[in-house]
C-alpha positions as CSV (number, residue, x, y, z in Angstrom):
1,T,-9.3,-13.3,6.4
2,N,-12.8,-11.9,5.1
3,I,-15.9,-11.8,6.6
4,G,-18.6,-10.4,4.0
5,S,-16.9,-7.2,3.1
6,I,-15.1,-6.7,6.5
7,L,-11.0,-8.2,5.9
8,A,-9.3,-9.1,9.3
9,S,-5.7,-9.6,9.4
10,V,-2.9,-9.4,11.7
11,N,0.2,-7.5,11.1
12,P,3.3,-9.8,10.9
13,Y,5.9,-7.4,12.5
14,K,8.5,-8.2,9.0
15,P,8.0,-7.2,5.4
16,I,7.2,-9.9,3.5
17,P,8.6,-9.3,0.2
18,G,6.2,-9.1,-2.8
19,L,3.1,-8.7,-0.5
20,Y,2.2,-4.7,-1.1
21,G,3.6,-4.2,-4.1
22,V,3.2,-3.5,-7.9
23,D,2.2,-7.0,-8.6
24,A,0.1,-7.0,-6.5
25,L,-1.6,-4.0,-6.6
26,E,-2.2,-4.7,-10.2
27,L,-3.6,-8.0,-9.3
28,Y,-5.8,-7.2,-7.5
29,R,-7.3,-4.3,-9.5
30,Q,-8.4,-6.4,-11.8
31,H,-10.1,-9.2,-9.4
32,R,-13.2,-8.3,-7.2
33,L,-13.8,-8.8,-3.3
34,G,-13.6,-12.8,-3.1
35,E,-12.1,-13.6,-6.3
36,L,-8.2,-13.7,-4.7
37,P,-6.9,-14.3,-1.6
38,P,-7.7,-11.7,1.1
39,H,-5.9,-8.6,0.9
40,I,-6.3,-5.1,1.8
41,F,-6.3,-4.5,-1.8
42,A,-8.9,-6.5,-2.6
43,T,-10.9,-4.2,0.1
44,A,-9.6,-1.1,-1.8
45,N,-10.9,-2.5,-5.3
46,E,-14.5,-2.8,-3.9
47,C,-14.8,0.5,-2.8
48,Y,-13.1,2.4,-5.7
49,C,-15.5,0.5,-7.3
50,C,-18.8,1.2,-5.5
51,L,-17.5,4.9,-5.3
52,W,-17.2,5.4,-9.3
53,K,-19.1,2.8,-10.7
54,R,-22.0,3.1,-8.6
55,H,-21.7,6.7,-7.5
56,D,-22.0,5.3,-3.7
57,S,-20.1,7.1,-0.5
58,Q,-17.1,4.6,1.1
59,C,-16.1,4.6,4.0
60,V,-13.2,2.5,5.4
61,L,-12.7,1.6,9.3
62,I,-9.4,0.8,10.4
63,S,-9.6,-0.6,13.8
64,G,-6.9,-1.9,16.2
65,E,-5.2,-2.5,18.9
66,S,-1.6,0.0,19.7
67,G,1.1,-1.2,17.0
68,A,-1.8,-3.7,15.2
69,G,-0.3,-1.4,11.3
70,K,-3.5,0.8,11.0
71,T,-0.8,3.3,10.1
72,E,0.6,1.2,7.8
73,S,-2.9,-0.1,6.4
74,T,-3.7,3.6,5.9
75,K,-1.1,4.3,4.0
76,L,-2.2,1.0,1.6
77,L,-5.2,1.4,1.0
78,L,-4.4,5.4,0.1
79,K,-1.3,3.8,-2.5
80,F,-4.1,1.7,-4.2
81,L,-6.7,4.3,-3.7
82,S,-4.1,6.9,-5.6
83,A,-2.9,4.2,-7.5
84,M,-6.4,3.2,-9.2
85,S,-7.4,6.9,-9.9
86,Q,-4.6,7.8,-12.1
87,T,-5.0,4.6,-13.9
88,S,-8.8,6.0,-15.2
89,L,-6.2,8.9,-16.5
90,G,-4.5,6.8,-18.7
91,A,-1.0,6.3,-17.0
92,P,0.1,2.7,-16.6
93,V,0.4,1.2,-13.0
94,S,4.0,1.5,-13.0
95,E,4.2,5.4,-13.2
96,K,1.9,5.7,-10.2
97,S,3.0,8.4,-8.6
98,T,2.4,11.8,-8.2
99,H,2.7,15.1,-6.0
100,V,-0.5,14.7,-4.5
101,E,-0.1,10.8,-3.5
102,E,3.5,11.6,-2.4
103,A,1.4,14.0,0.0
104,I,-1.5,11.8,0.6
105,L,1.2,9.0,1.6
106,E,3.1,11.7,3.9
107,S,0.4,12.5,5.9
């Protein structure tokens, strides 16, 4: 659920098909925070918009207990931001993989 710009989420401890795929990335890229159900891509899109459109510095705090999914959430956030930054260069979302993106996600 969202509480303003705060996303409170629960680790389902199992994969949910399509939840974090290219289609979800594209859907949340096209909408502002609050227009669609709560999702980490919505939070990431809000950060991206504030960073590039308003030139505001951004910070994302990901917190939780051991096993809560902090590392996976970080990877998803970076995946979205990487795809968005490449979209601004004119590449379609389906072709959003570069050596820089892979290095960031692997770290």
